[in-house]
VOBA-1610 file (N, C-alpha, C; in pm, whole numbers, padded with zeros to 5 digits, always signed):
BEGIN
Met+12350+11783+06512Met+12237+11858+06604Met+12231+11695+06718Leu+12237+11766+06864Leu+12227+11652+06948Leu+12155+11502+06924Leu+12010+11524+06917Leu+11882+11438+06912Leu+11883+11427+06739Gly+12003+11447+06668Gly+11980+11373+06536Gly+12026+11239+06526Ser+12113+11208+06683Ser+12152+11041+06672Ser+11992+10938+06724Arg+12012+10825+06626Arg+11893+10801+06684Arg+11913+10668+06761Ser+12069+10622+06804Ser+12045+10557+06921Ser+12034+10669+07045Leu+12064+10737+07027Leu+12074+10851+07110Leu+11924+10888+07206Arg+11864+10943+07063Arg+11710+10925+07079Arg+11650+10811+07153Arg+11665+10693+07115Arg+11641+10567+07136Arg+11655+10542+07273Arg+11799+10608+07317Arg+11808+10562+07467Arg+11711+10650+07551Leu+11718+10772+07517Leu+11612+10881+07560Leu+11468+10841+07598Ala+11413+10813+07480Ala+11314+10782+07462Ala+11291+10651+07576Tyr+11337+10537+07598Tyr+11372+10416+07751Tyr+11384+10503+07855His+11446+10585+07913His+11485+10646+08040His+11351+10731+08075Leu+11309+10822+07940Leu+11200+10863+07975Leu+11059+10811+08005Leu+11023+10709+07925Leu+10927+10624+07935Leu+10930+10560+08044Tyr+11033+10463+08090Tyr+11027+10344+08191Tyr+11117+10415+08348Arg+11150+10511+08343Arg+11189+10619+08450Arg+11077+10705+08527Tyr+11058+10745+08406Tyr+10987+10880+08455Tyr+10831+10851+08391Pro+10767+10731+08368Pro+10633+10694+08297Pro+10541+10857+08368Ala+10539+10841+08500Ala+10449+10942+08568Ala+10413+11061+08523Asp+10551+11111+08510Asp+10542+11268+08480Asp+10524+11268+08323Leu+10524+11150+08221Leu+10505+11171+08084Leu+10298+11138+08042Asp+10235+11087+08220Asp+10149+11059+08210Asp+10097+10927+08070Ala+10214+10856+08057Ala+10203+10711+07989Ala+10110+10614+07950Arg+10057+10596+07944Arg+09925+10471+07933Arg+09939+10382+07853Val+09833+10276+07904Val+09823+10112+07820Val+09685+10148+07806Pro+09631+10138+07681Pro+09512+10158+07684Pro+09397+10012+07653Leu+09326+09989+07762Leu+09235+09860+07721Leu+09124+09866+07659Gly+09064+09942+07626Gly+08923+09995+07585Gly+08848+10010+07687Glu+08735+09992+07646Glu+08615+10033+07739Glu+08632+10124+07823Gly+08712+10257+07823Gly+08704+10376+07830Gly+08845+10356+07978Leu+08884+10227+07991Leu+08999+10240+08063Leu+09146+10183+08034Ser+09245+10240+08116Ser+09384+10209+08052Ser+09458+10200+08158Ser+09560+10210+08196Ser+09672+10103+08290Ser+09801+10255+08255Pro+09858+10262+08401Pro+09961+10365+08403Pro+10052+10269+08277Leu+10160+10296+08254Leu+10274+10202+08173Leu+10340+10141+08246Phe+10384+10031+08216Phe+10423+09940+08337Phe+10583+09867+08289Asp+10633+09802+08401Asp+10766+09760+08380Asp+10751+09620+08356Gln+10862+09521+08352Gln+10841+09380+08305Gln+10806+09317+08455Glu+10824+09381+08574Glu+10779+09334+08682Glu+10622+09293+08672Phe+10572+09440+08674Phe+10415+09451+08670Phe+10372+09429+08524Gly+10449+09387+08463Gly+10371+09293+08308Gly+10351+09174+08347Ala+10450+09094+08418Ala+10392+08962+08439Ala+10254+08946+08556Ser+10230+09034+08598Ser+10065+09029+08667Ser+09997+09069+08579Phe+10037+09187+08499Phe+09924+09208+08375Phe+09920+09078+08296Ala+10012+09022+08255Ala+09967+08917+08179Ala+09902+08769+08227Glu+09931+08769+08355Glu+09863+08664+08392Glu+09715+08693+08409Ile+09660+08826+08420Ile+09508+08871+08455Ile+09481+08893+08335Phe+09542+08965+08273Phe+09452+09050+08098Phe+09482+08931+07992Leu+09636+08885+07962Leu+09624+08832+07878Leu+09609+08630+07870His+09693+08618+08011His+09615+08472+08016His+09483+08454+08076Gln+09412+08568+08145Gln+09295+08546+08125Gln+09275+08406+08280Glu+09327+08393+08361Glu+09333+08313+08473Glu+09217+08282+08541Tyr+09158+08445+08566Tyr+09052+08426+08641Tyr+08925+08437+08536Ala+08934+08401+08432Ala+08818+08417+08356Ala+08689+08297+08386Pro+08744+08194+08438Pro+08609+08101+08416Pro+08579+08129+08573Met+08575+08219+08669Met+08507+08275+08743Met+08406+08353+08713Leu+08406+08402+08630Leu+08306+08471+08593Leu+08185+08423+08517Asp+08178+08309+08486Asp+08097+08170+08446Asp+07996+08161+08620Ala+08058+08147+08659Ala+08017+08144+08811Ala+07928+08197+08874Ile+07991+08352+08867Ile+07961+08472+08992Ile+07908+08557+08940Gly+07949+08565+08759Gly+07856+08665+08685Gly+07983+08788+08704Thr+07943+08892+08720Thr+08017+09026+08733Thr+07990+09110+08817Pro+08080+09123+08908Pro+08022+09207+09077Pro+07997+09340+09082Arg+07960+09388+09144Arg+07950+09517+09160Arg+08021+09577+09258Arg+08040+09509+09372Arg+08105+09582+09517Arg+08206+09460+09553Trp+08323+09501+09546Trp+08409+09406+09605Trp+08526+09455+09690Ile+08604+09340+09792Ile+08728+09370+09806Ile+08860+09300+09711Asp+08953+09374+09723Asp+09069+09337+09674Asp+09177+09313+09734Leu+09221+09173+09826Leu+09334+09222+09938Leu+09430+09128+09879Gly+09554+09230+09863Gly+09696+09169+09794Gly+09680+09251+09661Cys+09620+09335+09648Cys+09585+09407+09509Cys+09692+09427+09406Tyr+09852+09441+09497Tyr+09926+09430+09401Tyr+09931+09567+09319Ala+09935+09520+09159Ala+09910+09639+09101Ala+09808+09720+09017Gly+09657+09666+09127Gly+09507+09688+09109Gly+09493+09602+08967Phe+09527+09526+08902Phe+09503+09433+08772Phe+09367+09367+08789Phe+09371+09365+08907Phe+09261+09214+08924Phe+09140+09285+08933Ser+09103+09413+08981Ser+09039+09478+08961Ser+08979+09592+08857Leu+09129+09593+08805Leu+09078+09680+08664Leu+09025+09601+08591Trp+09084+09458+08593Trp+09031+09323+08463Trp+08894+09340+08525Leu+08841+09326+08646Leu+08691+09332+08663Leu+08618+09421+08647Glu+08650+09535+08674Glu+08586+09666+08539Glu+08588+09627+08458Trp+08706+09599+08370Trp+08676+09600+08233Trp+08591+09500+08149Gln+08577+09393+08229Gln+08494+09277+08199Gln+08339+09316+08218Arg+08302+09377+08335Arg+08184+09433+08380Arg+08161+09563+08214Arg+08222+09641+08199Arg+08200+09686+08062Arg+08168+09623+07955Arg+08256+09558+07918Arg+08231+09470+07809Arg+08092+09402+07794Arg+08061+09323+07927Arg+07947+09292+07884Arg+07830+09379+07940Gly+07865+09476+07924Gly+07718+09584+07924Gly+07671+09627+08082Asp+07761+09572+08175Asp+07723+09668+08312Asp+07777+09809+08301Ser+07698+09879+08280Ser+07704+10007+08311Ser+07688+10063+08491Ser+07661+09991+08571Ser+07641+10055+08684Ser+07748+10060+08774Pro+07767+10172+08862Pro+07915+10182+08889Pro+07953+10108+09033Ser+08087+10052+08989Ser+08128+09938+09072Ser+08164+10047+09190Glu+08192+09968+09335Glu+08231+09957+09474Glu+08366+09920+09485Val+08483+09967+09486Val+08580+09833+09524Val+08644+09888+09646Leu+08742+09829+09743Leu+08856+09858+09826Leu+08982+09781+09813Leu+09049+09824+09752Leu+09159+09769+09719Leu+09280+09755+09839Ile+09336+09690+09883Ile+09417+09644+09980Ile+09568+09610+09964Asp+09682+09656+10009Asp+09787+09611+09997Asp+09889+09628+10089Ala+09968+09534+10141Ala+10041+09604+10286Ala+10237+09666+10214Asn+10185+09631+10048Asn+10332+09708+10042Asn+10325+09866+09999Ala+10396+09907+10098Ala+10361+10105+10041Ala+10394+10114+09937Ser+10505+10090+09901Ser+10551+10109+09755Ser+10471+10100+09615Met+10370+10048+09653Met+10225+10039+09552Met+10169+10159+09555Glu+10141+10222+09663Glu+10037+10344+09654Glu+10041+10432+09577Ser+10136+10499+09561Ser+10123+10591+09399Ser+10090+10540+09274Trp+10121+10380+09237Trp+10069+10356+09127Trp+09939+10347+09168Ile+09864+10278+09270Ile+09714+10261+09277Ile+09636+10400+09284Arg+09693+10453+09344Arg+09630+10609+09316Arg+09650+10655+09220Arg+09725+10618+09119Arg+09736+10716+08985Arg+09623+10604+08899Leu+09646+10470+08936Leu+09562+10413+08848Leu+09419+10446+08861Ile+09369+10419+08968Ile+09207+10495+09013Ile+09214+10653+08958Ala+09297+10739+08953Ala+09245+10872+08898Ala+09250+10853+08759Met+09351+10797+08706Met+09355+10792+08574Met+09206+10757+08489Asn+09158+10667+08569Asn+09053+10620+08501Asn+08869+10651+08590Gly+08931+10755+08645Gly+08827+10810+08694Gly+08691+10751+08797Leu+08788+10681+08855Leu+08720+10570+08985Leu+08734+10644+09139Asp+08780+10772+09131Asp+08799+10810+09286Asp+08685+10811+09374Ser+08593+10850+09301Ser+08476+10821+09362Ser+08394+10698+09429Ser+08427+10626+09395Ser+08388+10471+09433Ser+08472+10363+09462Trp+08604+10392+09408Trp+08689+10287+09484Trp+08791+10358+09553Val+08808+10278+09667Val+08922+10327+09788Val+09040+10244+09827Tyr+09162+10293+09821Tyr+09256+10220+09826Tyr+09329+10222+10016Arg+09349+10113+10058Arg+09427+10128+10206Arg+09520+10054+10191Cys+09679+10092+10249Cys+09752+10038+10290Cys+09818+09970+10450Gly+09772+09823+10431Gly+09787+09743+10541Gly+09772+09619+10512Ala+09793+09521+10655Ala+09808+09421+10616Ala+09716+09359+10692Ile+09659+09204+10621Ile+09546+09123+10705Ile+09639+09006+10805Ala+09620+09038+10928Ala+09691+08997+11028Ala+09616+08956+11176Ala+09663+08887+11249Ala+09576+08853+11321Ala+09597+08997+11462Gly+09494+09052+11540Gly+09498+09165+11621Gly+09476+09284+11583Ser+09574+09411+11602Ser+09587+09540+11596Ser+09713+09596+11604Gly+09692+09698+11567Gly+09852+09811+11583Gly+09924+09756+11445Glu+10025+09704+11473Glu+10108+09706+11356Glu+10169+09596+11375Cys+10212+09497+11253Cys+10300+09346+11255Cys+10392+09382+11136Glu+10475+09276+11164Glu+10606+09270+11048Glu+10553+09247+10923Phe+10625+09312+10824Phe+10563+09255+10660Phe+10743+09294+10603Val+10732+09149+10494Val+10860+09170+10398Val+10814+09221+10246Glu+10894+09326+10178Glu+10847+09383+10109Glu+10928+09309+09981Arg+10937+09209+09874Arg+10972+09158+09820Arg+10965+09188+09647Ser+11023+09144+09543Ser+10949+09183+09444Ser+10870+09067+09330Tyr+10826+09091+09235Tyr+10739+09007+09172Tyr+10656+08959+09254Met+10555+09017+09305Met+10414+08982+09406Met+10487+08860+09511Gly+10575+08861+09582Gly+10598+08790+09673Gly+10637+08842+09764Ser+10578+08957+09839Ser+10593+09028+09939Ser+10488+08929+10040Ser+10498+08938+10155Ser+10420+08833+10273Ser+10452+08899+10386Leu+10349+08852+10484Leu+10363+08851+10670Leu+10484+08829+10670Gly+10553+08888+10782Gly+10696+08850+10834Gly+10696+08708+10889Gly+10790+08606+10893Gly+10806+08487+10929Gly+10726+08359+10880Leu+10651+08454+10705Leu+10607+08276+10678Leu+10704+08308+10513Asp+10778+08350+10498Asp+10887+08309+10410Asp+11025+08363+10408Lys+11098+08271+10414Lys+11264+08309+10419Lys+11330+08382+10344Ser+11294+08386+10231Ser+11335+08453+10104Ser+11355+08614+10166Pro+11486+08674+10137Pro+11529+08770+10159Pro+11428+08915+10107Gly+11459+09025+10169Gly+11317+09123+10143Gly+11387+09271+10250Leu+11284+09303+10205Leu+11275+09504+10300Leu+11169+09451+10403His+11232+09428+10556His+11093+09433+10637His+11074+09583+10685Lys+10974+09574+10730Lys+10884+09699+10748Lys+10789+09667+10890Gln+10736+09755+10953Gln+10642+09756+11034Gln+10506+09809+10953Val+10365+09732+10951Val+10312+09827+10869Val+10188+09773+10958Pro+10078+09853+10930Pro+09951+09851+10994Pro+09853+09739+10981Val+09823+09732+11072Val+09720+09572+11046Val+09566+09634+11030Leu+09491+09597+10947Leu+09391+09628+10930Leu+09277+09505+10983Asp+09227+09545+11065Asp+09137+09441+11161Asp+08986+09454+11070Glu+08895+09361+11104Glu+08768+09345+11014Glu+08704+09442+11032Asp+08683+09485+11192Asp+08585+09654+11192Asp+08652+09749+11146Glu+08750+09760+11119Glu+08812+09838+11051Glu+08782+09898+10935Leu+08775+09737+10839Leu+08744+09748+10691Leu+08623+09735+10717Arg+08531+09679+10766Arg+08381+09730+10723Arg+08353+09875+10801Arg+08389+09936+10857Arg+08398+10080+10877Arg+08437+10170+10742Thr+08573+10158+10674Thr+08573+10175+10591Thr+08507+10162+10436Phe+08456+10026+10450Phe+08395+09981+10307Phe+08292+09891+10367Ala+08141+09932+10383Ala+08046+09854+10471Ala+07984+09764+10373Pro+07973+09647+10443Pro+07904+09518+10384Pro+07764+09534+10311Pro+07704+09457+10232Pro+07726+09334+10191Pro+07860+09345+10063Tyr+07921+09252+10049Tyr+07985+09239+09899Tyr+07975+09129+09810Asp+07969+09154+09700Asp+07976+09078+09621Asp+08098+08944+09606Leu+08226+09012+09657Leu+08342+08933+09624Leu+08424+08976+09684Leu+08511+08900+09769Leu+08607+08875+09823Leu+08728+08811+09780Lys+08809+08890+09723Lys+08908+08819+09652Lys+09043+08825+09755Ala+09112+08758+09756Ala+09256+08741+09871Ala+09380+08709+09780Asp+09470+08709+09757Asp+09592+08667+09725Asp+09709+08748+09795Ile+09714+08703+09921Ile+09798+08773+10043Ile+09907+08645+10091Glu+09985+08559+09967Glu+10111+08503+10005Glu+10104+08424+10138Gly+10009+08357+10158Gly+10024+08286+10309Gly+09895+08327+10411Gly+09892+08492+10400Gly+09795+08548+10491Gly+09639+08505+10456Glu+09606+08390+10333Glu+09449+08361+10376Glu+09446+08278+10523Tyr+09542+08253+10569Tyr+09515+08154+10704Tyr+09489+08232+10810Glu+09514+08339+10794Glu+09469+08467+10901Glu+09319+08518+10881Leu+09334+08525+10717Leu+09191+08569+10690Leu+09060+08486+10728Leu+09074+08348+10697Leu+08997+08259+10737Leu+08973+08271+10900Leu+09066+08251+10962Leu+09069+08265+11124Leu+09028+08379+11196His+09072+08534+11147His+09058+08632+11221His+08934+08717+11132Tyr+08887+08666+11040Tyr+08834+08789+10962Tyr+08619+08726+10949Arg+08597+08627+11003Arg+08490+08554+10983Arg+08379+08665+10963Ser+08372+08746+11018Ser+08274+08880+10972Ser+08236+08894+10824Leu+08373+08893+10778Leu+08388+08975+10652Leu+08363+08893+10560Ile+08419+08766+10596Ile+08381+08666+10508Ile+08221+08623+10479Glu+08161+08631+10604Glu+08003+08565+10594Glu+07930+08692+10551Gln+07975+08809+10532Gln+07909+08905+10427Gln+07951+08900+10290Ser+08027+08802+10240Ser+08067+08821+10081Ser+07963+08676+10042Arg+07912+08690+09946Arg+07864+08630+09853Arg+07963+08508+09784Trp+08104+08546+09729Trp+08203+08472+09683Trp+08316+08479+09725Ile+08410+08408+09774Ile+08518+08423+09832Ile+08620+08357+09683Cys+08711+08425+09656Cys+08831+08381+09534Cys+08945+08378+09598Leu+09018+08266+09656Leu+09114+08247+09735Leu+09241+08187+09714Glu+09333+08265+09659Glu+09468+08218+09618Glu+09543+08158+09753Trp+09588+08017+09730Trp+09610+07933+09895Trp+09751+07956+09883His+09821+07940+09967His+10010+07903+09982His+10029+07813+10062Ser+10073+07707+10031Ser+10128+07575+10158Ser+10211+07650+10244Trp+10269+07724+10255Trp+10357+07797+10348Trp+10269+07878+10448His+10134+07890+10490His+10083+07962+10541His+10106+07959+10690Ala+10113+08002+10776Ala+10112+08011+10939Ala+10078+07856+11009Gly+09960+07818+10940Gly+09898+07691+10987Gly+09959+07565+10956Gly+10057+07573+10856Gly+10146+07456+10823Gly+10104+07323+10760Arg+09966+07346+10749Arg+09888+07229+10680Arg+09818+07228+10571Gly+09905+07351+10481Gly+09818+07390+10348Gly+09741+07350+10337Leu+09657+07319+10145Leu+09517+07352+10129Leu+09443+07275+10247Ala+09471+07114+10272Ala+09373+07049+10321Ala+09312+07149+10443Gln+09426+07224+10522Gln+09369+07280+10625Gln+09286+07421+10569Ile+09346+07477+10493Ile+09250+07613+10410Ile+09096+07540+10406Asn+09072+07445+10346Asn+08965+07378+10290Asn+08875+07311+10482Glu+08935+07300+10578Glu+08867+07262+10663Glu+08828+07418+10780Leu+08892+07504+10761Leu+08853+07663+10802Leu+08742+07697+10716Ala+08763+07659+10580Ala+08669+07739+10547Ala+08518+07641+10522Glu+08530+07553+10532Glu+08424+07462+10596Glu+08368+07514+10697Ala+08438+07506+10818Ala+08385+07539+10946Ala+08307+07702+10946Leu+08358+07777+10814Leu+08312+07924+10833Leu+08142+07852+10743Gly+08096+07736+10678Gly+07995+07737+10617Gly+08032+07725+10448Leu+08132+07781+10397Leu+08189+07752+10284Leu+08164+07656+10188Arg+08175+07658+10043Arg+08140+07525+10021Arg+08264+07579+09882Val+08342+07474+09815Val+08423+07499+09694Val+08329+07520+09579Ala+08322+07615+09515Ala+08226+07629+09387Ala+08337+07596+09281Gln+08487+07598+09314Gln+08554+07580+09119Gln+08689+07595+09207Glu+08782+07505+09107Glu+08870+07494+09157Glu+08926+07586+09038Leu+08963+07743+09039Leu+09038+07825+08947Leu+09153+07775+08928Gln+09250+07755+08951Gln+09366+07685+08963Gln+09425+07581+09020Pro+09445+07474+08935Pro+09475+07367+09020Pro+09617+07364+09097Ala+09673+07281+09215Ala+09770+07322+09281Ala+09851+07300+09190Arg+09976+07370+09211Arg+10112+07372+09120Arg+10218+07383+09219Val+10346+07306+09164Val+10456+07340+09233Val+10592+07405+09214Leu+10572+07481+09327Leu+10676+07592+09299Leu+10834+07533+09226Pro+10910+07647+09207Pro+11085+07577+09223Pro+11136+07573+09394Ser+11061+07583+09476Ser+11108+07615+09619Ser+11060+07481+09672Gly+10939+07406+09572Gly+10911+07247+09622Gly+10749+07323+09727Asp+10711+07448+09758Asp+10608+07463+09798Asp+10485+07478+09699Gln+10360+07476+09750Gln+10271+07483+09659Gln+10155+07570+09663Thr+10067+07605+09540Thr+09979+07725+09542Thr+09867+07695+09415Gly+09739+07752+09462Gly+09658+07730+09361Gly+09560+07812+09395Val+09450+07840+09291Val+09358+07919+09339Val+09178+07856+09384Val+09157+07852+09461Val+08966+07815+09505Val+08874+07960+09481Leu+08762+07901+09421Leu+08647+07949+09444Leu+08544+07866+09551Phe+08541+07957+09660Phe+08456+07937+09753Phe+08255+08027+09731Ala+08196+07934+09743Ala+08022+08042+09786Ala+08000+08002+09900Asn+07946+08125+09951Asn+07892+08099+10078Asn+07695+08075+10070Pro+07651+07972+10089Pro+07547+07957+10092Pro+07454+08027+10163Arg+07519+08106+10301Arg+07450+08128+10455Arg+07432+08298+10406Tyr+07500+08351+10266Tyr+07504+08466+10274Tyr+07384+08518+10229Ser+07315+08629+10277Ser+07180+08671+10255Ser+07170+08860+10172Gly+07284+08864+10191Gly+07307+09066+10137Gly+07240+09150+10262Ala+07231+09097+10368Ala+07123+09188+10435Ala+07218+09211+10596His+07353+09211+10563His+07419+09234+10700His+07460+09420+10689Ala+07412+09471+10592Ala+07512+09596+10587Ala+07507+09686+10735Val+07646+09724+10759Val+07623+09792+10902Val+07677+09971+10833Pro+07650+10054+10912Pro+07647+10203+10882Pro+07801+10219+10901
//
């Protein structure tokens, strides 16, 4: 019998699980009624940072559990899934409302599957596009392991594409303010966010920003802090101190509070 071979069964199981997981509806149960599609090693690195190493956990001590947030650079959606998991673990049964954004078009089917799998279709919205200056389209470079970025920011090889720019007016129409949290992990695009998305920031109570020293402004964290201060933001917590990457560049995560936030800026 063909399937009598254990080695053949193992090989077949591997290919079915890791090459055709959507067809099998293979899931990773997380508890609290939530699950993730089965993921490979690349997605596993993101999952480990967020769920296993709990890199964002200290943030919740400051902000509590948000109900409405924007996830810029959502990648596989694990940050938002983790927030929803934390809300339910803490007994918050109110429905969350989320806008997830990533410019890497290859993530779309995964994100939509994650949303549908958890019954969040009515309150979670996904858009594919970039945070950048202007409107129309911009160059975006797709790379593996969370390394995708706006064109010109990183010289590493990748797949160059033209993607739509999601300006702040379009984002506000798609997902009306106010927001409990604006999270951004956009590989250097945080400079454009602080320069060109002022209204979005002003209508957010908290801003969780992963900064990258290679942003277009050229002056690393000091310049990010200057731009944030000009917007009236104050540093509430350094979630991840600056760390040096093998390339010599630096990155870290800062939580900003918005003292000017009133929660009264909602638009139709």
